[in-house]
N, C-alpha and C positions, 0 to 999 in steps of 0.2 A: 550718279544715282546710288550705285552702291555707298559712298561715303556718305551721301546724308541720310538714307536708309539706316547705316551702322551707328551714324551720331544720334539719330532718335531712339532706336534700341537703346545707349549707351545713356543716354537721358534718362530713360524709364527705368532699365534694370539698374538695380546699384549693387553689384557685386564688383569685389578687389580683381577676382580671378576670371572674369569675362573676356574671352577672345571669340570675336565674331567673324567666321568666314562665310560666304556664298553659301557653303554646305551647312553652316549650324544650323541645327533642328529648332524651331522655334520654341516648342513646349518643352523637349527633355534638356537640350542643352542649356536653354536660357531660364530653364527652370520657373517655368510660369505656368499656369492652367489657365483653361480656357476662356475665364471671367477675365483675366489678369492680358491675356491677347485680345478682347475686345477693348479694355482699355487703352493698349499699344498701337491697334488700329485707329482708334480715336485720335491719338497723338501723329499718323502716318495723314489722317485725315485733315489735320491743322495743318502741319507741316506743309503738305501740297496742294490745301486749297481745294480738297476734293471730297466728292463723297464716296465710301466702298459699302455696297449692299453686303449688308449681313451673310448673304449666300456665299458672296467670295472671299469669307474670311476663312471657309473651308479648305480654301486653296491654298492656303500659307502655311506651308508643312517647312519649310527651308527660309532661311535669309534670301536666296537667289529667286523663289518665287514670289517672294514680296518685290523683290528689286524687277523681277520681270511683268508683275502687273500693275507696278506704276510707270514701267517705261511704256506700256501698252496704253496706259489710259491717255 
């Protein structure tokens, strides 16, 4: 699951210096803002064929939070 999440992030965040681990902070380490996070979540919805309620997006502080959420869905 982590590899799929990492792949989606790499496809969305275009940075040469990007290193993604489970501990990566979604906003500060990826260098995205809250609007871009919503767009990234849309990419996860498409990749995993699911709907993620807006209220759940606030839970996505680290990449591991995203992985755990998607595994539980």
